[in-house]
PyMOL CGO cylinders between C-alpha atoms (Angstrom):
from pymol import cmd
from pymol.cgo import CYLINDER

trace = [
    CYLINDER, 0.00, 0.00, 0.00, 1.26, 3.43, -0.92, 0.3, 1, 1, 1, 1, 1, 1,
    CYLINDER, 1.26, 3.43, -0.92, 1.36, 6.17, 1.69, 0.3, 1, 1, 1, 1, 1, 1,
    CYLINDER, 1.36, 6.17, 1.69, 0.70, 9.65, 0.37, 0.3, 1, 1, 1, 1, 1, 1,
    CYLINDER, 0.70, 9.65, 0.37, 2.32, 12.69, 1.93, 0.3, 1, 1, 1, 1, 1, 1,
    CYLINDER, 2.32, 12.69, 1.93, 0.30, 15.32, 0.11, 0.3, 1, 1, 1, 1, 1, 1,
    CYLINDER, 0.30, 15.32, 0.11, -2.85, 15.90, -1.89, 0.3, 1, 1, 1, 1, 1, 1,
    CYLINDER, -2.85, 15.90, -1.89, -0.67, 16.63, -4.91, 0.3, 1, 1, 1, 1, 1, 1,
    CYLINDER, -0.67, 16.63, -4.91, 0.62, 13.04, -4.84, 0.3, 1, 1, 1, 1, 1, 1,
    CYLINDER, 0.62, 13.04, -4.84, -2.94, 11.73, -4.67, 0.3, 1, 1, 1, 1, 1, 1,
    CYLINDER, -2.94, 11.73, -4.67, -4.02, 13.97, -7.54, 0.3, 1, 1, 1, 1, 1, 1,
    CYLINDER, -4.02, 13.97, -7.54, -1.02, 12.89, -9.60, 0.3, 1, 1, 1, 1, 1, 1,
    CYLINDER, -1.02, 12.89, -9.60, -1.84, 9.19, -9.18, 0.3, 1, 1, 1, 1, 1, 1,
    CYLINDER, -1.84, 9.19, -9.18, -5.52, 9.82, -9.89, 0.3, 1, 1, 1, 1, 1, 1,
    CYLINDER, -5.52, 9.82, -9.89, -4.63, 11.58, -13.14, 0.3, 1, 1, 1, 1, 1, 1,
    CYLINDER, -4.63, 11.58, -13.14, -2.45, 8.64, -14.14, 0.3, 1, 1, 1, 1, 1, 1,
    CYLINDER, -2.45, 8.64, -14.14, -5.25, 6.17, -13.36, 0.3, 1, 1, 1, 1, 1, 1,
    CYLINDER, -5.25, 6.17, -13.36, -7.73, 8.25, -15.33, 0.3, 1, 1, 1, 1, 1, 1,
    CYLINDER, -7.73, 8.25, -15.33, -5.42, 8.31, -18.36, 0.3, 1, 1, 1, 1, 1, 1,
    CYLINDER, -5.42, 8.31, -18.36, -4.84, 4.57, -18.10, 0.3, 1, 1, 1, 1, 1, 1,
    CYLINDER, -4.84, 4.57, -18.10, -8.60, 4.04, -18.03, 0.3, 1, 1, 1, 1, 1, 1,
    CYLINDER, -8.60, 4.04, -18.03, -9.04, 6.17, -21.15, 0.3, 1, 1, 1, 1, 1, 1,
    CYLINDER, -9.04, 6.17, -21.15, -6.28, 4.26, -22.94, 0.3, 1, 1, 1, 1, 1, 1,
    CYLINDER, -6.28, 4.26, -22.94, -7.93, 0.95, -22.04, 0.3, 1, 1, 1, 1, 1, 1,
    CYLINDER, -7.93, 0.95, -22.04, -11.30, 2.19, -23.31, 0.3, 1, 1, 1, 1, 1, 1,
    CYLINDER, -11.30, 2.19, -23.31, -9.74, 3.19, -26.63, 0.3, 1, 1, 1, 1, 1, 1,
    CYLINDER, -9.74, 3.19, -26.63, -8.04, -0.21, -26.92, 0.3, 1, 1, 1, 1, 1, 1,
    CYLINDER, -8.04, -0.21, -26.92, -11.41, -1.88, -26.32, 0.3, 1, 1, 1, 1, 1, 1,
    CYLINDER, -11.41, -1.88, -26.32, -13.02, 0.24, -29.05, 0.3, 1, 1, 1, 1, 1, 1,
    CYLINDER, -13.02, 0.24, -29.05, -10.30, -0.80, -31.50, 0.3, 1, 1, 1, 1, 1, 1,
    CYLINDER, -10.30, -0.80, -31.50, -10.72, -4.47, -30.55, 0.3, 1, 1, 1, 1, 1, 1,
    CYLINDER, -10.72, -4.47, -30.55, -14.49, -4.27, -31.04, 0.3, 1, 1, 1, 1, 1, 1,
    CYLINDER, -14.49, -4.27, -31.04, -14.01, -2.73, -34.49, 0.3, 1, 1, 1, 1, 1, 1,
    CYLINDER, -14.01, -2.73, -34.49, -11.49, -5.44, -35.42, 0.3, 1, 1, 1, 1, 1, 1,
    CYLINDER, -11.49, -5.44, -35.42, -13.94, -8.14, -34.34, 0.3, 1, 1, 1, 1, 1, 1,
    CYLINDER, -13.94, -8.14, -34.34, -16.74, -6.52, -36.35, 0.3, 1, 1, 1, 1, 1, 1,
    CYLINDER, -16.74, -6.52, -36.35, -14.51, -6.51, -39.43, 0.3, 1, 1, 1, 1, 1, 1,
    CYLINDER, -14.51, -6.51, -39.43, -13.48, -10.13, -38.90, 0.3, 1, 1, 1, 1, 1, 1,
    CYLINDER, -13.48, -10.13, -38.90, -17.11, -11.23, -38.58, 0.3, 1, 1, 1, 1, 1, 1,
    CYLINDER, -17.11, -11.23, -38.58, -18.44, -9.23, -41.52, 0.3, 1, 1, 1, 1, 1, 1,
    CYLINDER, -18.44, -9.23, -41.52, -20.07, -11.31, -44.28, 0.3, 1, 1, 1, 1, 1, 1,
    CYLINDER, -20.07, -11.31, -44.28, -17.50, -10.17, -46.85, 0.3, 1, 1, 1, 1, 1, 1,
    CYLINDER, -17.50, -10.17, -46.85, -14.62, -11.21, -44.60, 0.3, 1, 1, 1, 1, 1, 1,
    CYLINDER, -14.62, -11.21, -44.60, -16.18, -14.60, -43.88, 0.3, 1, 1, 1, 1, 1, 1,
    CYLINDER, -16.18, -14.60, -43.88, -16.89, -15.33, -47.56, 0.3, 1, 1, 1, 1, 1, 1,
    CYLINDER, -16.89, -15.33, -47.56, -13.41, -14.16, -48.49, 0.3, 1, 1, 1, 1, 1, 1,
    CYLINDER, -13.41, -14.16, -48.49, -11.90, -16.53, -45.94, 0.3, 1, 1, 1, 1, 1, 1,
    CYLINDER, -11.90, -16.53, -45.94, -13.95, -19.46, -47.22, 0.3, 1, 1, 1, 1, 1, 1,
    CYLINDER, -13.95, -19.46, -47.22, -13.06, -18.77, -50.85, 0.3, 1, 1, 1, 1, 1, 1,
    CYLINDER, -13.06, -18.77, -50.85, -9.39, -18.43, -49.94, 0.3, 1, 1, 1, 1, 1, 1,
    CYLINDER, -9.39, -18.43, -49.94, -9.45, -21.71, -48.06, 0.3, 1, 1, 1, 1, 1, 1,
    CYLINDER, -9.45, -21.71, -48.06, -11.13, -23.53, -50.96, 0.3, 1, 1, 1, 1, 1, 1,
    CYLINDER, -11.13, -23.53, -50.96, -8.63, -22.08, -53.44, 0.3, 1, 1, 1, 1, 1, 1,
    CYLINDER, -8.63, -22.08, -53.44, -5.69, -23.18, -51.29, 0.3, 1, 1, 1, 1, 1, 1,
    CYLINDER, -5.69, -23.18, -51.29, -7.06, -26.71, -50.99, 0.3, 1, 1, 1, 1, 1, 1,
    CYLINDER, -7.06, -26.71, -50.99, -7.73, -26.92, -54.73, 0.3, 1, 1, 1, 1, 1, 1,
    CYLINDER, -7.73, -26.92, -54.73, -4.17, -25.76, -55.46, 0.3, 1, 1, 1, 1, 1, 1,
    CYLINDER, -4.17, -25.76, -55.46, -2.71, -28.34, -53.10, 0.3, 1, 1, 1, 1, 1, 1,
    CYLINDER, -2.71, -28.34, -53.10, -4.81, -31.14, -54.59, 0.3, 1, 1, 1, 1, 1, 1,
    CYLINDER, -4.81, -31.14, -54.59, -3.76, -30.15, -58.10, 0.3, 1, 1, 1, 1, 1, 1,
    CYLINDER, -3.76, -30.15, -58.10, -0.08, -30.00, -57.09, 0.3, 1, 1, 1, 1, 1, 1,
    CYLINDER, -0.08, -30.00, -57.09, -0.26, -33.39, -55.39, 0.3, 1, 1, 1, 1, 1, 1,
    CYLINDER, -0.26, -33.39, -55.39, -1.97, -34.83, -58.47, 0.3, 1, 1, 1, 1, 1, 1,
    CYLINDER, -1.97, -34.83, -58.47, 0.81, -33.57, -60.72, 0.3, 1, 1, 1, 1, 1, 1,
    CYLINDER, 0.81, -33.57, -60.72, 3.48, -34.88, -58.36, 0.3, 1, 1, 1, 1, 1, 1,
    CYLINDER, 3.48, -34.88, -58.36, 1.86, -38.32, -58.33, 0.3, 1, 1, 1, 1, 1, 1,
    CYLINDER, 1.86, -38.32, -58.33, 1.62, -38.29, -62.14, 0.3, 1, 1, 1, 1, 1, 1,
    CYLINDER, 1.62, -38.29, -62.14, -2.10, -38.03, -62.62, 0.3, 1, 1, 1, 1, 1, 1,
    CYLINDER, -2.10, -38.03, -62.62, -4.75, -35.63, -61.53, 0.3, 1, 1, 1, 1, 1, 1,
    CYLINDER, -4.75, -35.63, -61.53, -7.51, -38.20, -62.12, 0.3, 1, 1, 1, 1, 1, 1,
    CYLINDER, -7.51, -38.20, -62.12, -7.72, -41.64, -60.56, 0.3, 1, 1, 1, 1, 1, 1,
    CYLINDER, -7.72, -41.64, -60.56, -7.55, -44.61, -62.92, 0.3, 1, 1, 1, 1, 1, 1,
    CYLINDER, -7.55, -44.61, -62.92, -10.96, -46.10, -63.55, 0.3, 1, 1, 1, 1, 1, 1,
    CYLINDER, -10.96, -46.10, -63.55, -11.40, -49.62, -64.90, 0.3, 1, 1, 1, 1, 1, 1,
    CYLINDER, -11.40, -49.62, -64.90, -13.12, -49.63, -68.29, 0.3, 1, 1, 1, 1, 1, 1,
    CYLINDER, -13.12, -49.63, -68.29, -15.69, -52.27, -69.19, 0.3, 1, 1, 1, 1, 1, 1,
]
cmd.load_cgo(trace, "trace")
């Protein structure tokens, strides 16, 4: 526990705490905006399309490495 020797010391610490509170509020506002952007429909669809494109690219690359992009099917 801190022992204060004057009202000036108390006021100083209160000002610091008030500024820290304002900084934390601003950080929270930024975080909320970031979350809103991340959960927007455009962002979600973009993420899904990107994921599908990456998987398609990997499958195509693996197919070329293995020598064929289509499995062999027995003909009748």
